[in-house]
C-alpha positions in Angstrom: 0.0 0.0 0.0 1.3 3.4 -0.9 0.2 7.0 -0.6 0.9 8.9 -3.8 1.9 12.5 -3.9 2.4 14.2 -7.3 6.0 14.0 -8.6 7.2 11.9 -5.6 8.2 8.4 -6.7 7.0 5.4 -4.6 10.0 3.0 -4.8 9.4 -0.8 -4.5 11.3 -4.0 -5.1 8.2 -5.7 -6.4 6.2 -5.0 -9.6 2.9 -4.3 -7.9 1.8 -1.4 -5.8 -1.6 -0.5 -4.3 -2.6 3.2 -4.6 -4.3 4.0 -1.3 -6.9 6.8 -1.5 -7.4 9.1 1.4 -11.2 9.4 1.8 -10.8 12.9 3.2 -8.8 14.0 0.1 -9.7 11.6 -2.7 -8.5 11.9 -6.3 -11.1 14.1 -8.0 -13.1 12.8 -11.0 -11.2 13.0 -14.3 -8.0 11.8 -15.8 -4.9 11.0 -13.7 -1.6 9.9 -15.0 1.0 7.6 -13.4 4.5 6.7 -14.7 6.9 3.9 -14.1 10.7 3.9 -14.4 12.5 0.6 -13.7 16.1 0.2 -12.7 18.1 -2.9 -13.4 20.7 -4.5 -11.2 23.5 -2.6 -13.0 21.8 0.7 -12.1 20.5 1.4 -15.7 17.2 3.3 -15.8 14.5 2.8 -18.3 12.6 5.5 -20.1 9.3 6.3 -18.3 6.1 4.5 -19.3 2.8 6.2 -18.4 -0.7 5.1 -17.9 -3.9 7.0 -17.6 -6.5 6.2 -14.9 -10.0 7.7 -15.1 -11.8 8.4 -11.8 -15.4 8.4 -12.6 -17.9 10.8 -11.1 -20.4 8.8 -9.1 -23.2 11.4 -9.4 -22.6 13.2 -12.7 -21.7 11.8 -16.2 -18.0 11.3 -16.9 -16.8 12.4 -20.3 -14.2 10.2 -21.9 -12.4 11.1 -25.1 -10.5 8.2 -26.7 -8.6 7.2 -29.8 -10.1 4.0 -31.2 -9.0 1.5 -33.9 -11.0 0.7 -37.0 -13.2 -1.6 -35.0 -13.9 1.1 -32.3 -12.1 -0.9 -29.6 -10.3 0.5 -26.6 -9.6 -0.8 -23.2 -9.6 1.9 -20.5 -8.5 2.0 -16.9 -11.5 3.3 -15.0 -11.9 3.3 -11.2 -14.7 4.5 -8.9 -14.4 7.7 -6.9 -12.7 7.1 -3.6 -11.8 3.5 -4.6 -8.3 2.1 -4.3 -6.7 0.5 -7.3 -3.5 -1.3 -8.3 -0.7 -0.5 -10.7 1.5 -3.2 -12.2 5.0 -3.0 -13.7 5.1 -6.8 -14.0 5.5 -6.7 -17.8 8.7 -4.6 -17.4 11.8 -6.4 -18.5 15.6 -6.1 -18.9 17.8 -7.9 -21.4 19.3 -11.1 -19.9 21.2 -11.5 -17.8 20.0 -8.2 -16.2 17.2 -8.2 -13.7 14.8 -5.4 -12.6 15.8 -4.4 -9.1 13.6 -1.4 -8.5 10.2 0.0 -9.7 9.5 3.7 -9.3 5.8 4.5 -9.6 5.0 8.2 -9.8 1.6 10.1 -9.9 2.0 13.0 -12.3 0.4 16.4 -11.7 -2.8 17.1 -13.4 -2.6 19.5 -16.3 
C-alpha cells in the first residue's frame, strides 16, 4: 500500500503497488496519470512508461475522449471515486542476464 503525492516516486522492489486513497482527500473525478521507471541490477534506468486512470464521477456523467481503432475498440483503466486500485509493472523487462531491481511509480500532476 502506498500514498501517492504528485512527482514523488514510490519505490518498490516488487512490480505491484496499491494506490491508497485518502477518503478525506480523494482523487477528483477525471484523468490522472502515473508513470513507471525501472532500474536494473546494474543501475541502468528505463525510459518512463505512463498510464492514464480515469476516476469516474459517481453522481454526474463522466466524459471520456478516446482514440479508437478501425473496430472502435479501446480498453480503458477506470476506477470509482474514492476507490483504491492497483498498478503493475510486472511486464517490465531487462535484457538477460540483467534483472529489474527497482520499480519507481509516480503520480503525475494534473494539467
